[in-house]
C-alpha positions as CSV (number, residue, x, y, z in Angstrom):
1,M,206.1,202.4,72.0
2,S,204.9,199.6,70.4
3,Q,205.8,196.3,70.9
4,E,207.3,195.8,67.5
5,T,209.3,199.2,67.8
6,A,210.4,198.1,71.4
7,K,211.6,194.5,70.1
8,T,213.7,196.7,67.6
9,S,215.0,199.0,69.9
10,G,216.1,196.0,72.5
11,N,217.9,194.1,69.3
12,K,219.7,197.4,68.1
13,K,220.5,197.8,71.6
14,F,222.5,194.6,72.0
15,L,223.9,194.6,68.9
16,K,225.3,198.2,69.4
17,G,226.8,196.6,72.8
18,T,228.4,193.5,70.7
19,L,229.9,196.1,67.9
20,I,231.5,198.2,70.8
21,L,233.2,194.9,72.4
22,T,234.3,194.3,69.0
23,I,236.0,197.2,68.4
24,S,237.5,197.0,71.7
25,S,238.4,193.3,71.2
26,I,240.3,193.9,67.8
27,V,242.2,197.0,69.2
28,V,243.5,194.9,72.5
29,K,244.4,192.1,70.2
30,V,246.5,194.8,67.8
31,I,248.2,196.2,70.8
32,G,249.0,192.7,72.1
33,A,250.4,191.7,69.1
34,L,252.4,194.6,68.5
35,N,253.8,194.2,72.2
36,W,255.2,190.8,71.4
37,V,257.0,192.0,68.8
38,I,258.7,194.9,70.5
39,L,258.9,192.5,73.9
40,S,261.0,189.4,72.0
41,R,263.4,192.3,70.6
42,I,264.3,193.1,74.3
43,M,264.4,190.2,76.3
44,G,264.8,187.8,73.5
45,G,263.3,184.0,73.8
46,E,264.3,183.3,76.9
47,G,263.1,186.2,78.6
48,I,259.9,185.7,77.2
49,G,259.9,182.1,78.3
50,L,260.5,183.0,81.7
51,Y,257.5,185.4,81.5
52,Q,255.2,182.9,80.1
53,M,256.3,180.3,83.1
54,G,254.6,182.6,85.6
55,F,251.6,183.4,83.5
56,P,249.6,180.4,83.5
57,I,249.6,180.4,87.6
58,Y,248.2,183.9,87.3
59,L,245.4,183.1,84.7
60,M,244.4,180.2,87.1
61,A,244.5,182.5,89.9
62,I,242.0,185.0,88.4
63,T,239.6,182.5,86.8
64,V,239.4,180.9,90.4
65,S,239.2,184.3,92.4
66,S,236.2,185.7,90.0
67,A,235.1,182.2,89.5
68,G,232.7,183.4,86.7
69,I,231.0,186.2,89.0
70,P,230.7,188.9,86.4
71,V,228.5,186.7,84.5
72,A,226.1,186.1,87.3
73,I,226.5,189.8,88.1
74,S,225.3,190.8,84.7
75,I,222.0,188.1,85.0
76,I,220.9,189.3,88.3
77,T,221.6,193.4,87.5
78,A,219.9,193.0,84.2
79,E,216.8,191.0,86.2
80,K,216.8,194.3,88.8
81,V,217.0,196.8,85.8
82,A,214.1,195.1,84.1
83,R,212.2,195.7,87.1
84,E,213.4,199.5,87.4
85,D,214.5,197.7,91.0
86,Y,217.8,200.2,90.6
87,G,218.4,200.3,94.5
88,G,218.6,196.2,94.2
89,A,220.7,196.8,91.4
90,Q,223.1,198.5,93.7
91,R,222.6,196.2,96.4
92,V,223.8,193.3,94.3
93,F,226.8,195.1,93.1
94,H,227.8,196.2,96.6
95,V,227.5,192.4,97.7
96,S,229.5,191.4,94.8
97,L,232.2,194.1,95.3
98,R,232.8,193.0,98.8
99,M,233.1,189.2,97.8
100,L,235.4,189.9,94.7
101,F,237.7,192.2,97.1
102,C,238.0,189.4,99.6
103,T,238.7,186.4,97.0
104,G,241.0,188.7,95.1
105,L,242.9,190.0,98.2
106,L,243.2,186.4,99.2
107,F,244.6,184.6,96.0
108,S,246.9,187.8,95.4
109,L,248.2,187.1,98.9
110,L,248.2,183.3,98.3
111,L,250.1,183.5,95.0
112,V,252.9,185.7,97.4
113,V,253.1,183.0,99.9
114,L,253.0,180.0,97.7
115,A,255.5,181.7,95.1
116,K,258.5,180.0,96.5
117,W,256.8,176.5,96.5
118,L,255.7,176.9,93.2
119,V,259.0,177.5,91.8
120,A,260.3,174.6,93.5
121,T,257.7,172.1,92.4
122,V,255.6,173.5,89.6
123,L,257.6,175.7,87.4
124,P,260.8,174.2,85.6
125,D,262.8,177.4,86.3
126,P,263.5,179.1,90.0
127,R,264.2,182.3,88.1
128,A,260.4,182.6,87.5
129,Y,259.9,183.5,91.1
130,Y,259.9,187.3,90.8
131,S,257.5,187.0,87.8
132,I,255.0,185.7,90.1
133,I,255.9,188.0,92.9
134,A,255.4,191.0,90.4
135,L,252.0,189.4,89.1
136,A,250.6,188.9,92.5
137,P,248.9,192.4,92.9
138,A,247.7,191.9,89.2
139,V,245.1,189.5,90.6
140,F,243.3,191.7,93.2
141,F,242.7,194.5,90.8
142,V,241.5,192.1,87.9
143,T,239.2,190.3,90.4
144,F,238.4,193.8,91.6
145,L,237.2,195.1,88.5
146,A,235.5,192.1,87.1
147,S,232.7,192.9,89.5
148,F,232.2,196.8,87.8
149,R,232.6,195.1,84.4
150,G,229.7,192.8,85.3
151,Y,227.4,195.6,86.8
152,F,228.1,197.6,83.8
153,Q,227.0,194.6,81.4
154,G,224.0,194.0,83.4
155,W,222.8,197.9,82.8
156,Q,223.5,196.8,79.0
157,I,225.9,199.5,78.8
158,M,229.2,198.1,77.2
159,T,231.2,201.4,76.5
160,P,232.8,201.2,80.4
161,T,234.0,197.6,79.6
162,A,235.1,198.4,76.0
163,C,237.4,201.9,77.2
164,S,238.7,199.8,80.3
165,E,239.7,197.1,78.1
166,I,241.8,199.3,75.8
167,T,243.2,201.5,78.6
168,E,244.4,198.3,80.7
169,Q,246.0,197.0,77.3
170,V,247.7,199.8,76.7
171,V,249.1,200.8,80.2
172,R,250.1,197.1,80.5
173,V,252.1,197.1,77.1
174,V,253.9,200.4,77.6
175,T,254.8,199.3,81.4
176,M,256.1,196.0,80.6
177,I,258.0,197.4,77.6
178,V,259.7,200.1,79.9
179,F,260.5,197.9,82.8
180,S,261.5,194.7,81.0
181,A,264.0,197.8,79.2
182,L,265.0,199.4,82.5
183,L,265.7,196.1,84.0
184,L,267.4,194.2,81.5
185,P,270.9,195.4,82.5
186,Y,270.3,193.7,85.8
187,G,269.7,190.3,84.1
188,L,266.7,188.7,82.4
189,T,265.0,187.6,85.6
190,Y,264.3,191.3,86.5
191,A,263.6,191.9,83.1
192,A,261.1,189.2,83.0
193,A,259.5,190.2,86.7
194,G,259.6,193.7,85.1
195,A,257.3,193.1,82.3
196,S,255.1,191.1,84.6
197,M,254.5,194.0,86.3
198,G,252.4,195.4,83.4
199,A,249.4,193.5,84.4
200,G,249.2,194.7,87.5
201,A,249.6,198.8,86.5
202,G,247.2,198.0,83.4
203,A,244.4,196.6,85.8
204,F,244.8,199.4,88.2
205,C,244.3,201.9,85.6
206,G,241.4,200.0,83.8
207,L,239.5,199.7,87.5
208,L,240.2,203.7,87.6
209,V,238.5,204.0,84.3
210,L,235.8,202.0,85.5
211,L,235.1,204.1,88.6
212,G,234.7,207.2,86.4
213,F,232.1,205.5,84.6
214,Y,230.4,204.5,87.8
215,A,230.0,208.0,89.3
216,K,228.4,209.2,85.9
217,L,225.8,206.3,86.1
218,K,225.4,207.2,90.1
219,K,224.5,210.6,88.9
220,K,221.9,209.8,86.4
221,F,220.5,206.9,88.1
222,F,220.8,207.6,91.6
223,P,220.7,211.6,91.9
224,H,221.0,212.9,95.3
225,G,221.0,209.4,96.9
226,A,217.4,208.7,95.1
227,N,216.5,205.0,94.3
228,Q,219.0,203.7,96.5
229,V,216.5,201.8,98.6
230,P,215.8,198.2,96.9
231,K,212.3,197.2,96.0
232,T,212.6,193.6,97.6
233,K,214.6,192.8,100.6
234,E,217.5,190.4,100.1
235,S,220.2,189.5,102.6
236,A,223.9,189.6,101.7
237,G,223.7,185.8,102.1
238,Y,221.2,185.1,99.7
239,I,222.5,187.4,96.9
240,M,225.8,186.0,97.3
241,K,224.3,182.1,97.2
242,R,222.7,183.0,94.0
243,L,225.5,184.4,92.6
244,I,227.9,181.2,93.4
245,L,225.2,179.1,92.0
246,L,225.2,181.1,88.7
247,A,228.9,181.6,88.5
248,L,230.0,178.2,89.5
249,P,229.0,176.8,86.0
250,V,230.3,179.4,84.4
251,S,233.6,179.1,86.2
252,M,233.9,175.4,85.1
253,S,233.1,176.3,81.2
254,S,236.0,178.7,81.5
255,L,238.3,175.8,83.3
256,M,237.1,173.4,80.8
257,L,239.1,174.9,77.8
258,P,242.9,174.5,79.6
259,I,241.5,171.2,80.4
260,V,240.8,170.1,77.1
261,S,244.0,171.9,75.7
262,N,246.1,170.0,78.2
263,L,244.5,166.4,77.0
264,D,245.6,167.4,73.6
265,M,249.0,168.0,74.6
266,M,248.6,164.4,75.8
267,I,247.2,162.7,73.6
268,V,247.9,164.2,70.1
269,P,251.8,164.0,69.8
270,A,251.5,160.4,71.2
271,R,249.2,159.1,69.1
272,L,250.8,160.8,65.7
273,K,254.0,158.8,66.7
274,V,251.7,155.6,66.9
275,G,250.5,156.4,63.3
276,G,254.0,156.8,61.8
277,W,255.0,160.8,62.7
278,D,257.9,159.6,64.7
279,A,260.8,161.1,63.3
280,P,262.4,163.4,65.8
281,G,260.2,166.6,66.7
282,E,257.9,165.3,63.8
283,A,255.0,165.1,66.1
284,T,255.8,168.2,68.0
285,T,255.8,170.2,65.1
286,L,252.4,168.6,63.6
287,F,250.7,169.4,67.1
288,G,252.2,173.0,67.1
289,Y,250.5,173.4,63.5
290,L,247.3,172.7,65.1
291,S,247.4,174.5,68.6
292,G,250.0,177.4,67.3
293,V,248.3,178.1,64.0
294,A,245.2,177.1,63.1
295,V,243.4,177.2,67.0
296,P,244.5,181.1,67.0
297,L,243.2,181.6,63.6
298,I,239.9,180.2,64.6
299,N,239.8,182.2,67.7
300,M,240.6,185.6,65.9
301,S,237.8,185.1,63.4
302,T,235.1,184.4,66.3
303,I,235.9,188.0,68.0
304,L,232.5,189.3,67.0
305,T,230.6,186.1,68.0
306,A,232.4,186.3,71.5
307,A,231.7,190.1,72.0
308,L,227.6,189.0,71.0
309,A,227.6,186.5,73.6
310,V,228.8,188.7,76.1
311,S,226.1,191.7,75.0
312,L,223.1,188.7,74.9
313,V,223.3,187.3,78.8
314,P,221.7,190.8,80.0
315,A,219.5,191.3,77.0
316,I,218.0,187.7,77.2
317,S,218.0,187.9,81.3
318,E,216.1,191.4,80.8
319,S,213.2,189.9,78.5
320,R,213.2,186.7,80.9
321,T,212.4,188.8,83.9
322,L,209.8,191.0,82.2
323,Q,208.3,187.1,80.8
324,D,208.9,188.7,77.1
325,E,208.8,185.4,75.3
326,E,208.4,187.1,72.0
327,G,211.4,189.3,72.7
328,I,213.6,186.6,73.6
329,R,213.0,184.8,70.7
330,S,213.5,188.1,68.3
331,K,216.9,188.6,70.6
332,V,217.9,185.1,69.9
333,S,216.9,185.0,66.0
334,T,218.8,188.6,65.7
335,A,221.7,187.1,67.2
336,F,222.2,183.6,65.2
337,T,221.7,185.5,61.9
338,V,224.2,188.0,62.5
339,A,226.5,185.2,63.7
340,S,225.7,183.2,60.8
341,V,226.0,185.9,58.3
342,I,229.7,186.5,59.5
343,T,231.0,183.2,60.5
344,I,230.1,180.8,57.1
345,P,231.8,183.6,54.8
346,C,234.8,183.5,57.2
347,S,234.7,179.9,57.4
348,V,234.7,179.3,53.6
349,G,237.3,182.2,53.1
350,L,239.8,180.4,55.6
351,H,239.1,177.0,53.9
352,V,239.7,178.6,50.6
353,L,243.0,180.6,51.8
354,G,244.3,178.0,54.5
355,G,247.3,177.1,52.6
356,R,248.2,180.5,51.7
357,V,247.6,181.9,55.1
358,A,249.9,178.9,56.4
359,A,252.7,179.5,54.1
360,L,252.8,183.5,53.5
361,I,252.1,184.2,57.3
362,Y,253.4,181.7,59.3
363,N,256.1,180.5,56.9
364,A,254.5,176.9,57.9
365,P,252.7,175.4,54.3
366,A,252.5,171.8,56.0
367,A,250.0,173.7,58.5
368,G,247.2,174.4,55.4
369,P,245.7,170.7,55.9
370,A,245.0,171.3,59.6
371,I,243.7,174.7,58.8
372,E,241.4,174.0,56.1
373,I,239.5,171.8,58.1
374,M,239.6,173.7,61.0
375,S,238.1,176.5,58.9
376,W,234.8,175.1,59.6
377,A,234.8,175.4,63.3
378,I,234.3,179.3,63.0
379,F,230.7,179.0,62.1
380,L,230.3,176.2,65.0
381,L,232.3,178.2,67.5
382,G,230.2,180.9,66.6
383,L,226.8,179.2,67.4
384,H,228.2,177.7,70.4
385,Q,229.5,181.0,71.8
386,V,226.1,182.5,70.9
387,S,224.1,179.6,72.3
388,T,226.2,179.8,75.6
389,G,225.1,183.3,75.9
390,V,221.3,182.5,75.5
391,L,221.1,180.0,77.8
392,Q,223.2,182.0,80.2
393,G,220.8,184.7,79.9
394,L,218.4,182.4,80.6
395,G,219.5,181.6,83.8
396,R,220.6,178.1,82.5
397,T,224.1,178.2,83.4
398,K,224.6,174.6,83.9
399,I,223.7,173.5,80.6
400,P,226.6,174.7,78.3
401,V,229.0,173.2,81.2
402,F,227.4,169.3,80.7
403,N,227.7,169.6,76.9
404,M,231.0,170.7,76.7
405,I,231.9,167.8,79.1
406,I,229.8,165.3,76.6
407,A,231.8,166.6,73.8
408,A,235.1,166.9,75.4
409,A,234.3,162.8,75.7
410,V,233.8,162.5,72.1
411,K,236.6,164.6,71.5
412,V,238.9,162.7,73.5
413,F,237.7,159.4,71.8
414,L,238.2,161.0,68.3
415,N,241.8,162.3,69.0
416,W,242.6,158.6,70.1
417,N,241.5,156.7,67.1
418,L,241.9,159.4,64.2
419,T,245.1,160.7,65.0
420,A,246.9,157.7,65.0
421,M,245.3,156.6,61.4
422,P,248.4,156.8,58.7
423,G,245.9,158.6,56.3
424,L,244.3,161.3,58.8
425,G,247.4,162.1,61.4
426,I,247.0,166.0,62.4
427,K,244.2,165.9,60.1
428,G,242.2,163.5,62.4
429,S,242.7,165.8,65.3
430,S,241.5,168.7,63.4
431,W,238.5,166.9,62.5
432,A,238.3,165.9,66.3
433,T,238.3,169.4,67.5
434,V,235.6,170.6,64.9
435,A,233.2,167.5,66.1
436,D,233.8,168.9,69.4
437,I,232.6,172.4,69.0
438,G,229.9,171.2,66.7
439,I,228.7,168.9,69.3
440,A,228.7,171.2,72.2
441,A,226.9,173.9,69.6
442,I,224.0,171.5,68.6
443,L,223.4,170.4,72.2
444,N,223.0,173.8,73.3
445,L,220.7,174.6,70.4
446,F,218.5,171.5,71.4
447,F,217.9,173.0,75.0
448,I,217.3,176.5,73.4
449,K,214.7,175.0,71.2
450,K,213.4,173.4,74.4
451,Y,212.9,176.6,76.4
452,T,212.5,179.2,73.7
453,D,210.9,177.4,70.9
454,F,213.2,178.8,68.4
455,T,214.9,177.0,65.5
456,F,216.8,178.1,62.6
457,E,215.0,179.6,59.2
458,G,216.3,177.3,56.7
459,R,215.9,179.0,53.8
460,Q,218.1,182.3,55.2
461,L,220.7,180.0,56.1
462,A,220.8,178.4,52.7
463,K,221.1,181.8,51.2
464,T,224.0,183.0,53.6
465,V,225.7,179.7,52.2
466,L,224.9,180.3,48.6
467,C,226.5,183.9,49.1
468,A,229.7,182.6,51.0
469,A,229.9,179.9,48.1
470,V,230.2,182.4,45.5
471,M,232.4,184.5,47.7
472,G,234.7,181.7,47.8
473,G,234.5,181.0,44.0
474,A,235.4,184.7,43.4
475,V,238.4,183.9,45.7
476,K,239.8,181.0,44.1
477,L,239.5,182.9,40.8
478,V,242.0,185.5,42.3
479,L,244.0,182.8,43.2
480,H,244.1,181.3,40.1
481,T,244.9,184.8,38.4
482,V,247.3,186.2,40.9
483,T,250.8,184.6,41.7
484,R,252.4,186.9,44.2
485,G,251.9,185.9,47.8
486,G,251.2,188.7,49.4
487,L,249.4,190.5,46.9
488,V,247.2,187.3,46.2
489,L,245.8,187.6,50.2
490,F,245.3,191.2,49.8
491,L,243.6,191.1,46.3
492,S,241.5,188.1,47.9
493,I,239.9,190.3,50.6
494,V,239.1,192.9,48.5
495,A,237.2,190.6,46.0
496,A,235.7,188.7,48.6
497,V,233.8,191.5,50.6
498,P,232.0,193.1,47.8
499,V,230.7,190.0,46.0
500,Y,229.5,188.8,49.4
501,V,227.7,191.6,50.5
502,L,226.4,191.8,46.6
503,M,225.1,188.5,46.8
504,L,223.3,189.5,50.2
505,L,221.8,192.0,48.7
506,L,220.9,190.4,45.3
507,L,219.2,187.1,47.1
508,R,217.8,189.7,50.0
509,T,219.2,186.9,52.8
510,L,218.2,189.8,55.3
511,S,215.2,191.8,55.2
512,V,215.6,195.7,55.4
513,D,214.2,195.6,59.0
514,E,217.2,193.3,60.0
515,L,219.7,195.3,58.4
516,A,218.5,198.4,59.8
517,Q,219.6,196.4,63.5
518,I,223.1,196.1,62.2
519,P,224.9,199.0,63.7
520,F,227.5,200.7,61.5
521,A,226.9,198.4,58.4
522,G,223.6,197.8,58.1
523,R,222.6,201.4,57.1
524,R,225.3,201.6,54.7
525,M,224.2,198.1,53.0
526,I,220.6,199.5,52.7
527,R,221.6,202.5,50.9
528,L,224.1,200.8,48.5
529,G,221.0,197.8,48.0
530,R,218.4,200.9,47.2
531,F,220.8,202.6,44.9
532,L,221.8,199.3,43.1
533,G,217.7,198.6,43.0
534,L,218.3,195.4,45.1
535,L,216.1,196.5,48.0
536,P,213.0,198.5,47.8
537,K,212.6,202.2,47.6
538,E,211.9,203.8,51.2
539,E,207.9,204.6,51.4
């Protein structure tokens, strides 16, 4: 296999993994959205509130119990597989499995033991006690299956993770709906606990799926017990130490998100009141537009780049292990190109449609300005996710954390000052959020340049921006032509996609080779481009 063919094959591999994880994430989110519609009809707002009280405690427990270990497993496994040290990869997996078994069991038991104390001192409603008890088994199963997901990702096999996530969500939702309905006659306390049982049931079934895939992997790479002996002897203590050193910064990155959210909750409403938004409930409502409307839209728009970051970690780790600097640069370049081509039009589209989306979907037209400003965060968040994945794959897991801390400090400063300005208010807080994500992304890119010598291709980026701008113009034309609310969003999307694709082909923003690497859509775009005479014919 030539070097160029190997490079293309490696890029296709992690992009295929990205597509698989993106599809599973979309399916999981759609099922989750339907679940809340049904569950709210069964239990009502009060029941949902009881369930939600215990859930942050559960999330904190699984974050601490697994502590970024899956990413660490992915990195080390990819190193072993790159050297064809399959026995070494197995040993890392077995050590991590025992480690996460212990931490998962520990935190699961702690949740049961501390449930009464948590209800008495932390949670505002004692009825959440049974919800916490019902969530405790899920801590063990989720922590335990995290090691399997990290192991498969290290092999750059993303199908097991995708299948287990969908299975977990389906079983979780069915269990939540069935048990909340069955237990509702006994009161909301028990209905909420019944809904909480879904997390454990879902994680258990997701684990069964991963065990099935693991049996297939062993049969393929370890036939009749072969390849089990590691090429390099490493003690369990050494492996655990390395896992923890790689995992702790990743865990801190995960903890930064709730920390920043809590800082927003403390600062933004208070500063809005200082700026003059002091009518009863006004500051809280405006904060809700930012945190409950704009931020979820941004997160929804970056599903693909989040999946791309997961796929990049083992792909970059593999190239680093093989000292394939050209392979690293190729994968980094491909990842950022795909991220830009996806996120830039999303930013432009949401900026143009922000007010309509706020009015039609959320019935909150006043959220329009916050959404329009936050739309620019889609591109920046995509860059941040991808750059974090690159740095983690390079083994530099500490760098993204420090960059997030610096960016968060800037955000606090901007939130404090901009939000209180009478002319800005919640728009000032929106700009602070955009700055937070942008600074973290730019700092990451600085270090990627330092360690890989990668820089953005300015011409390609300019072409992508131009394509997205023309698409935005087409959407604005639809907005001026059509007046019906629901129809205008549908027609805007119908117009935006073909206009953007045609502009990409017309300006030759992506080469035929780059298009060919994109799973599913790439080949179709090449055929369309050749049919229209916008791309060179196949030789």
